[in-house]
RORODO-499772 format. One record per residue (C-alpha): residue number from 1; x, y, z; residue in three letters. Coordinates in pm, 1 decimal. Layout:
<pt NUM; <X; Y; Z>; "Ala">
...
END
This chain:
<pt 1; <1043.3; 2784.6; -3993.0>; "Met">
<pt 2; <1415.8; 2652.0; -4043.6>; "Thr">
<pt 3; <1712.7; 2634.4; -3815.3>; "Pro">
<pt 4; <1855.4; 2935.9; -3990.8>; "Ser">
<pt 5; <1563.7; 3146.3; -3853.5>; "Asp">
<pt 6; <1712.5; 3105.7; -3504.2>; "Phe">
<pt 7; <2066.5; 3167.3; -3596.8>; "Gly">
<pt 8; <2362.1; 2928.0; -3628.6>; "Pro">
<pt 9; <2297.3; 2563.0; -3590.2>; "Glu">
<pt 10; <2502.4; 2555.1; -3278.1>; "Asp">
<pt 11; <2271.5; 2805.3; -3099.6>; "Asp">
<pt 12; <1980.7; 2617.6; -3186.6>; "Leu">
<pt 13; <2125.5; 2299.7; -3042.0>; "Arg">
<pt 14; <2223.4; 2494.1; -2727.9>; "Asp">
<pt 15; <1865.8; 2650.9; -2697.9>; "Trp">
<pt 16; <1700.0; 2323.3; -2752.4>; "Thr">
<pt 17; <1935.0; 2152.3; -2487.6>; "Ser">
<pt 18; <1842.7; 2446.6; -2236.6>; "Arg">
<pt 19; <1467.0; 2410.5; -2298.8>; "Ile">
<pt 20; <1484.6; 2021.5; -2233.6>; "His">
<pt 21; <1687.4; 2102.5; -1915.6>; "Asp">
<pt 22; <1412.6; 2337.0; -1788.3>; "Ile">
<pt 23; <1137.9; 2107.5; -1887.0>; "Met">
<pt 24; <1309.9; 1828.9; -1691.3>; "Asp">
<pt 25; <1350.7; 2041.2; -1382.0>; "Glu">
<pt 26; <978.3; 2153.0; -1397.1>; "Met">
<pt 27; <872.7; 1779.2; -1415.3>; "Cys">
<pt 28; <1059.5; 1716.0; -1091.8>; "Lys">
<pt 29; <888.7; 1996.5; -894.6>; "Arg">
<pt 30; <546.6; 2013.8; -784.1>; "His">
<pt 31; <441.4; 2385.2; -818.9>; "Phe">
<pt 32; <77.8; 2358.0; -789.7>; "Val">
<pt 33; <-152.6; 2054.7; -689.0>; "Glu">
<pt 34; <-443.0; 2074.5; -910.2>; "Tyr">
<pt 35; <-759.0; 2033.4; -715.8>; "Arg">
<pt 36; <-1113.2; 2148.1; -768.9>; "Arg">
<pt 37; <-1205.4; 2451.9; -586.4>; "Glu">
<pt 38; <-1468.2; 2280.8; -380.4>; "Asp">
<pt 39; <-1271.7; 1958.5; -281.2>; "Ser">
<pt 40; <-927.9; 1824.2; -205.3>; "Trp">
<pt 41; <-763.1; 1481.5; -246.3>; "Gln">
<pt 42; <-598.8; 1301.1; 35.8>; "Pro">
<pt 43; <-269.1; 1134.6; -8.9>; "Ala">
<pt 44; <-339.4; 783.0; -121.1>; "Thr">
<pt 45; <-131.4; 450.0; -190.9>; "Asp">
<pt 46; <-264.1; 158.9; -382.7>; "Val">
<pt 47; <-112.1; -180.5; -330.6>; "Tyr">
<pt 48; <-168.5; -507.3; -520.4>; "Glu">
<pt 49; <-141.2; -886.1; -446.9>; "Thr">
<pt 50; <-243.0; -1174.1; -659.8>; "Cys">
<pt 51; <-573.3; -1183.6; -477.7>; "Glu">
<pt 52; <-669.8; -824.9; -408.5>; "Gln">
<pt 53; <-593.2; -445.5; -402.9>; "Tyr">
<pt 54; <-532.3; -252.1; -79.0>; "Tyr">
<pt 55; <-592.3; 132.0; -86.5>; "Ile">
<pt 56; <-447.3; 337.3; 196.5>; "Cys">
<pt 57; <-576.6; 683.1; 239.1>; "Val">
<pt 58; <-422.8; 930.0; 484.5>; "Glu">
<pt 59; <-712.3; 1092.1; 668.3>; "Leu">
<pt 60; <-584.0; 1219.1; 1005.0>; "Ala">
<pt 61; <-831.9; 1373.4; 1253.1>; "Gly">
<pt 62; <-1145.5; 1217.6; 1101.0>; "Met">
<pt 63; <-1422.9; 1008.9; 1247.4>; "Ala">
<pt 64; <-1480.5; 694.5; 1050.5>; "Pro">
<pt 65; <-1856.0; 794.5; 1004.1>; "Glu">
<pt 66; <-1737.4; 1099.3; 816.0>; "Asp">
<pt 67; <-1575.8; 883.0; 539.2>; "Val">
<pt 68; <-1760.0; 686.9; 265.9>; "His">
<pt 69; <-1647.8; 429.3; 19.9>; "Val">
<pt 70; <-1845.1; 363.1; -301.6>; "Glu">
<pt 71; <-1774.9; 119.2; -567.5>; "Cys">
<pt 72; <-1990.6; 235.8; -847.9>; "Ser">
<pt 73; <-1874.7; -60.0; -1078.4>; "Asp">
<pt 74; <-1622.5; -344.7; -1068.9>; "Gln">
<pt 75; <-1332.0; -106.6; -1143.1>; "Arg">
<pt 76; <-1385.8; 225.3; -977.9>; "Cys">
<pt 77; <-1366.6; 312.5; -615.5>; "Val">
<pt 78; <-1471.7; 651.8; -489.8>; "Ala">
<pt 79; <-1370.3; 772.6; -134.2>; "Ile">
<pt 80; <-1543.1; 1084.1; -15.1>; "Thr">
<pt 81; <-1599.2; 1267.0; 316.4>; "Gly">
<pt 82; <-1544.5; 1588.6; 508.1>; "Tyr">
<pt 83; <-1279.0; 1691.7; 732.8>; "Arg">
<pt 84; <-1320.8; 2006.0; 956.5>; "Gly">
<pt 85; <-1077.4; 2279.4; 1000.5>; "Asn">
<pt 86; <-863.1; 2170.0; 1295.0>; "Pro">
<pt 87; <-842.3; 2400.4; 1583.9>; "Arg">
<pt 88; <-705.0; 2394.7; 1947.2>; "Pro">
<pt 89; <-955.1; 2231.4; 2168.1>; "Ala">
<pt 90; <-937.0; 2517.3; 2424.5>; "Asp">
<pt 91; <-965.7; 2822.6; 2196.7>; "Val">
<pt 92; <-1308.8; 2930.5; 2106.6>; "Thr">
<pt 93; <-1241.6; 3274.2; 1972.3>; "Gly">
<pt 94; <-1049.7; 3413.2; 1654.5>; "Pro">
<pt 95; <-715.7; 3268.1; 1558.0>; "Leu">
<pt 96; <-440.9; 3417.6; 1350.3>; "Ser">
<pt 97; <-309.9; 3206.1; 1080.1>; "Leu">
<pt 98; <60.6; 3172.4; 1010.3>; "His">
<pt 99; <81.6; 2867.4; 798.9>; "Ala">
<pt 100; <-200.4; 2642.0; 634.6>; "Met">
<pt 101; <-97.0; 2322.7; 502.7>; "Glu">
<pt 102; <-370.8; 2086.2; 635.9>; "Ile">
<pt 103; <-642.2; 2045.4; 388.1>; "Asn">
<pt 104; <-1002.9; 2060.8; 522.3>; "His">
<pt 105; <-1341.6; 2066.4; 379.7>; "Gly">
<pt 106; <-1502.1; 1806.1; 148.0>; "Pro">
<pt 107; <-1277.3; 1563.3; -22.5>; "Phe">
<pt 108; <-1318.6; 1319.2; -308.9>; "Arg">
<pt 109; <-1059.8; 1046.5; -433.6>; "Arg">
<pt 110; <-1149.6; 807.4; -728.6>; "Glu">
<pt 111; <-926.8; 535.3; -798.3>; "Ile">
<pt 112; <-964.6; 329.1; -1131.5>; "Leu">
<pt 113; <-837.0; -28.8; -1096.8>; "Leu">
<pt 114; <-681.2; -225.9; -1386.2>; "Pro">
<pt 115; <-880.7; -546.9; -1286.1>; "Glu">
<pt 116; <-1236.2; -621.6; -1201.4>; "Leu">
<pt 117; <-1303.9; -649.8; -817.9>; "Ile">
<pt 118; <-1582.1; -815.2; -614.5>; "Asp">
<pt 119; <-1784.0; -519.3; -506.5>; "Val">
<pt 120; <-1984.7; -721.1; -246.0>; "Ala">
<pt 121; <-1661.2; -832.1; -72.8>; "Ala">
<pt 122; <-1509.6; -482.0; -31.7>; "Val">
<pt 123; <-1399.4; -407.7; 331.5>; "Asp">
<pt 124; <-1275.3; -97.5; 488.8>; "Ala">
<pt 125; <-1113.9; -17.7; 819.9>; "Thr">
<pt 126; <-997.6; 310.2; 989.0>; "Tyr">
<pt 127; <-686.0; 281.1; 1211.4>; "Asp">
<pt 128; <-460.6; 565.1; 1335.0>; "Arg">
<pt 129; <-550.8; 813.6; 1075.5>; "Gly">
<pt 130; <-529.0; 571.5; 775.9>; "Phe">
<pt 131; <-822.8; 437.8; 587.8>; "Leu">
<pt 132; <-747.3; 80.7; 457.4>; "Trp">
<pt 133; <-982.0; -40.5; 176.6>; "Val">
<pt 134; <-952.2; -415.6; 77.9>; "Ile">
<pt 135; <-1084.2; -492.8; -258.8>; "Leu">
<pt 136; <-1082.3; -864.3; -360.5>; "Pro">
<pt 137; <-1005.9; -931.2; -728.1>; "Lys">
<pt 138; <-1267.2; -1144.8; -928.8>; "Ile">
<pt 139; <-1107.9; -1481.3; -982.2>; "Ala">
<pt 140; <-1018.9; -1545.0; -1347.5>; "Arg">
<pt 141; <-1136.2; -1869.4; -1489.1>; "Pro">
END
């Protein structure tokens, strides 16, 4: 295929520029958040200091005992759990749904860290809807 197959060279340059603009615009938008059909991924931030990593997971409306943190090795952290469908406390019958933006059901979030961590020293706290996982790095010799 040659540029002449598309018409004059200027047309090809215009078409190429237009495709690039469309692709740039698509990359800026979040059309669909990929997730497995049977789970969702909570919003997560990962921070780093010289000594440790901090993972903050947004888990509003959950009880601490419904969240599990597992380090399968010295680089991978898996955070799993289940959040029920929120409902008004005083309503027991059927509800009509007008908007649904709060994820519920089982969730799983895996974070692969760039450095080794001390699995035995991992700590987690749950405060005001945020799960904080503190992962000390293994000291380099």
